[in-house]
N, C-alpha and C positions, 0 to 999 in steps of 0.2 A: 779908563776906557782903552779899547784895543788901538794900538798904534797904526801908523800908515801902512797900507798894504805893501807886501813885498813877496818875491818868489825866491826859492832856493833850488839850485841845480846840483845834483850829486852825479858823478860818473866815474869815480875811481874807487876800487876796492880798498878798504882800510888795511894797513899793514899790521903786523903783530904788535902788541903793546903789553906793558907791565906797569900799571899805574895805580896810584891811590888817589881817590877823588872824594869830594864832598858834594852830594847832589842837593837840588833845591829842597827846601823844607816843606813840610806836609800841608797840602792845600785844605784838606778836610778839617784838620785841627785848627789851622789859622783862621778859617772862616767862622768856625764855631766859637772860637775864643772871643772874637769881636761881638758876635751876636749875643752870646750869653753874658759877656761882660757889660753889655749895654743896659741890662735889666737888673744888675746887682746894685746893692746900696753902698756905694763907695767906689774907690778907684782900683781897678784891676790893672795888672801890669803883665805884658806878654813880650817875650823876646824870641829871636830867630824866626820871626814871622816871614812867611812867603810873600814877597812884594811883587805880585803878579797882577794881570788884568782882572782876574776874578776877585781877588782880595780888594783891589781898588774899587770895584763895583760895589762890593759889600760895604766898605767904609763910606762911600759916597751916599748910598741909600740910607745908612744909619744917620749920617749928618743931616739929611733932608728930614729925618724924623726927630731932629733936635737932640741928637746924642753928640756929646763932645768927645773927640778922639784926638790925641796929640802924639805926634811922632817925636821921640826923645833920642833917637840914635838909629843906626842901621839895623833894621829889623826889630826895633824896640818901640813899644807904644804904651801909652796910658789910655785907659778907657774909663771915662767918667760916668759911671752908671747912676741913674736916678731912681731905680727901683721898678717894680712891676707896673705896667700900664702907664709908663711915663712918656711914651711917644706922642707927639702931636705935630700936626702940619695943616696947612690950608686944605680945604676941600678940593678933591681931584688933583692933588699933587701927584706928579708922575715919578715913579721909582723905576729907573732903568737898571736892570740887573745884568746887562751885557750878555755874556755867554754862560753865566753861572746858574746852573740848575739847582745847585746846593743852596745858594743864597735866596733865590726866589721861593723855594719850598720852605726853608727853615725860617727865614725872616718875613718874606712877603706873605706867604700863606699860613705860616705857623704863628709867630709872635703877633703879627698884626691882626690876626683873626679875632683875638680876645682882648686886644688893647682898645679901650673905650674911645668912641667918637672919631673913628677913622673912616674916611672915604678916600681911597687912593687908587690910582691907575697903575697897574703892574705891566711892565713891558720888558723887552730885551732886544738882543741883536737878531740877525736873520736866522741864525741857527735855533736860538731859543724860541723864536716865534713859530717855528715849525713843529715844536714838541707839544704833544697833548698834555694838558694839565688836569685831565678828567679825574684821575685817581686821587690826586691831592685835594682837588676842590670838593669831591664827594666826601672825603675824609673829614675835612675841617667844617663842612656844613653841619656836622654833628654838634659843633659848638653854638650853632645859630648864626654863623657867618653867611652872608648872601653875596651874590655876584651878578653883574649884568655886563653885556646883554645876556639874557637867559639862554641856556643850552649852547653857549659858546665855550669851548675848552682850549682855545689857543690864544696866545697873547696878541694884542693888548686886552686886558680884562680889568674891570673895575671891581674892587673889593670894598664891601661895607662891613665893618667889624660888628661882632655880636654885642647886643645891648645887655644881655644877661647870660654869659657863657657858663655852662655847667659841665661837670665831668661826665664821662661815659666810658663804656668798655669797648675796646677796639682790637680786632684781630688783624695783625700786620702780615703782609705777604713777605716779599723779598727785599723791599726798599727800606734802607736805613734812613733815607731822606724823609719819607712819609712818616716813619716811626718818630724821627726827631721832631718833625713839625708838630705832631700830636703832643709829644712831650712838652714842647715849648709853649704851645697854646694852652695846655693844661695848667701851666704855672699860674696863669691869671684867671683861672676858672673857679667856680664855686664847687666844693665837694671833691670827690676823688675821681681820678682817671686811672683805668687799668688798661695796659697794653700787653697783649699776648703775641709772642712770635714763636712759631714752630721751629724755624731755622734762624739761628742767631746771626744778625747782620752787624755791620761795623758799629762799635759802641763808644765812639769818641764823645758823643753828647752826654751819655751816662757818666763817663769818666770825669768830664769837667764839672757836671752838676753835682757829683759826689763831694767836690770840694766846697760847694756853695750852699747845698741844700741838706739840712739835717735829716729830713723825713723821707728822703728818697729810698724806696725799697725795691730790691731786685731779687725775685725768687728764681733760682736756677734749677733746672731739671730737664726733663724731656721737652718741656716748653719753658721759655723765659717769660716771666710775668713782671712787668714794671708797674709800680704803684706810685702815683704822685698826688700829694695833697695840695690843692690849689690855694693861692693867696698866702703862701709862706715866703717871707723875705729871703733874698739870696745874698750871701756874703761875697765880697770881692775876693779875687784870687790872684796868685802869681803863677805864671805858667811859662815853661820853656818848651818850645815847639820843636820836636825832632824832625829828622829828614824823612822824605816821603818814599815809602816802599814801591809805590806805583811808578814814580819817576825812575827810581833805581832799577826797576825791572828792564827798562830799555837798554841801559848800559850793561846789565847782566847778560841780556840776550846777545848783545854785540860781542861780548867776550866768549860766551859759551860756544858760539858757532864760528868764531874766528880762530885760525890756527895759532898755536903756541902763544896764547895770550893769558894774562892774569889781571884781575882788577880787585881792589878793595874799596868798597863803598862805605864810607864812614858815617857813623852815628845815625843809622836808619832805624826807625822803630819797627818792631816785629810783632805788632798786635796780631793775635791769632785770627782776627776777622779780616786781615789785610794781606796775608802771606800765602794765599792759594797758589799763586804763580810759582813761588819758590818750592813749595811742597810738590807740585806737579812736576816741575823740571828735575828735582832731585829723584823723584820716583822713576823717571825715564832716563836716568844715567847722567844727569847734570851734576857737575862737581861744584856744590854750593855749601858753604859752612858759615854758620853764625858764630862769631867770636866776640870776646870782650863784652859780654852781656852786662847791663846795669840798668837800674831804675833811674829814669830821668823825667822829672815831673810826675805824670801819672801813666807813663808808658814804659815798656821794656825796650831798650835801645841796644843795638849791636852793630858791629862791623861785619859786613857781608863780604866774604871771600869767595871769588868765582874763578874757575879755571876752564880753559878750552876743554870741550867734552864731545864724545861721540853720542849725541843725544838720539834716543830712539823715537819713533813716531809717537805722538801724544794721544792718549785715550782719556778724555776729560769727561767725567760723569757730571750729571746735573747738580750733584751735591756740592760741587766746588764753586758754583756760580757766584754766590754771595761773597766769597773770599777773594775773588780775582776778576770781578766783572770789568774793571778798567783795563785789565791786561789781555783780554781776548784778542784785540787787534794785533798786538805784538806776538802772541802765540800763533795766530793765523799766519803771520809773516814768517815765523820760524818754521812752521809746518811746510811751507813751500819748498824748503831746501833740505828737509829731512828725508831719509830713504824709505818711503813707505806711506801708508795711508794714516793720516791723523783724523780722529773723530772727536767732535765737540758736541755735547748734549746739553739740553736745558738752557739754550741761549736765546730764547724768544725775546727777552726784554732788551736785547741789544738793538732792536729796531727803533727804540725811542730814546737813544742817547743823543749826544751832540749831532749825530747823523744816524742814518740806518747803517750801523757798523757791519752788519752781515753783507748788505748790498755793496757797500764801498770796498770792503776787502775782497769780495768776489770779483769786483771789477779789476782790482789790482792784480789778482791771481790770473785772470783772463788775459790781461795785457802782456804778461810774461810767459803765457803758455802753460799755466798750471791748471789742471782740471779740478773742478769742485762740484759737489752735489749738496743741495741744501733743502731743508723743509722749514716750517715755522720755528722749530726749536732745535734743529740739529744741522751740523755742517760737516762734510767730509772733504778733506784736502789731500789730493794725490801728489805727494811731494816728489821732487826729482832733483837731486843734487847735481846730476850730470847734464841737465838741460843747458843748451847753448844760449847763455844769457847775453852774449855779445850783440846779437841782432834784435834784442828786445829793448823796450822803452816803457817807463812808467810815467803817466801823466795824471796829476790830481789837480782839479780846478773847481772852484766853487764849493769846496767841501770845508765847512767851518768847524772842523773837528781836530783838535790837537792830537788825539791818540792815533787817528788815521794818518796824519801827516808825519808824525814821529815814527810810526811803524814802517811807512814807505821809505823814510830816510834810512832806517836801520837795515831794511832789506836791500836797499841800493848799496850801502856800505859793505855789506857782507858778500855781495855778488859782483859788484862792478857794473850793474845795470844802470844806464843813464835814467835819471828821474828828474822831471820838472814839476816842482811842487809849488803851486800858487797859493796865495793867502796864508803863507807860512807864519805870518804875524800871530795867527791863532794859537800857536804853540806857547806864546807868552801868557795864555790863560792859566797854565799850570807850571810851565818850565821855562822861565825867562832866560835861564842860563844854558839851555840845551845846546845851541850852536857853539857857545864858548867851550862847553865841556867836550863836545865832539872834536873840536879843534885840538884840545889838550890831549885827547887820545890818539891824535894823528889823522883824523878824518879830514878829507878835502871836500870843499864845496864852493860854489859861487853864489853870492847873494845879489839879487837883481831887484831894483826898485820899480 
């Protein structure tokens, strides 16, 4: 669970740096490895696991469902899978997913929907309770899953698993989490499930399942079609989890807009569905190179080399959204100090993340005198690198969103604006080593309990 509340104050511009660092490991893959390993028949082994609040929430929920998980070293775990439909617990057992939207969708709404004889209460922290679960609930109701109270779409919600789950055809939107939930629910359903996606979203679930499921079929083309045969046993797997490109983007941003700086981000996976941030920044003059590429586990891993750059204003089309949705807050922060108008399109889904990320970043922009214009799906940021930031101040309070807090921190370090960031413990949901890494790069801050 999330540790005790604390605040962090930044008020000094970071000096130039030339560093090589290893960032926190990938959150999405870490969570999926535990969730999928729990239904394999045998012992799966994972290493370089991200040991963060979100991962702890996932492990704790699995243990409540009677899954055995054993830590055997730093970042190393054994998952003792008992096969499909093996979860059980007392009626109305409460599963607290903390801040993790991934875990509640994939495990709570996905796997549990088709696991027999479950009646469980799904809940989370203040942030997760504010997020609508309407889309995922409507999706898994196709399996025959039911929920009560009726017509309630925010946590806490009670789930009653389907007595006779059957496969169906599903057209996915932009959400990799809903797609993954349907895939995982389909594993314990009768018949075949077909999932069609017009725009390919992150595919970590498919990559792990390929190691465990012989019959998984993925037809690639203008549309991706995923075919799953239900009731097929899953083989256990061994998996090395690479470092997280979303986490790495914050340090890349800090380097790009800091004078005379260089950074090498070691062993980061460059899955095509996750590197929209880097592709966008390279397009607008960012000096970013992927070197030393190699296959590690089931992902391509590289060292990301970044140098200070004269980045141009960003023009981000809607097609990029699925490949960089976690990085929009840091791109908004960058846009504040670029010389011109940055435009971000197709961003409507940002309102239902850990916070309303459009609203929160607009607030930060307003506090430092940066003009913005926004609609439901678009935002313009009128950057001004010559703004007198000395008289400005950023305050973030009651926002339980790691990406907003990290973006505010990076903006403060790049400008010297004083920022007071409360509830900074939330950064531990994805980046438990964030402050340690900032310190290694020469960033100064004060931590307050």
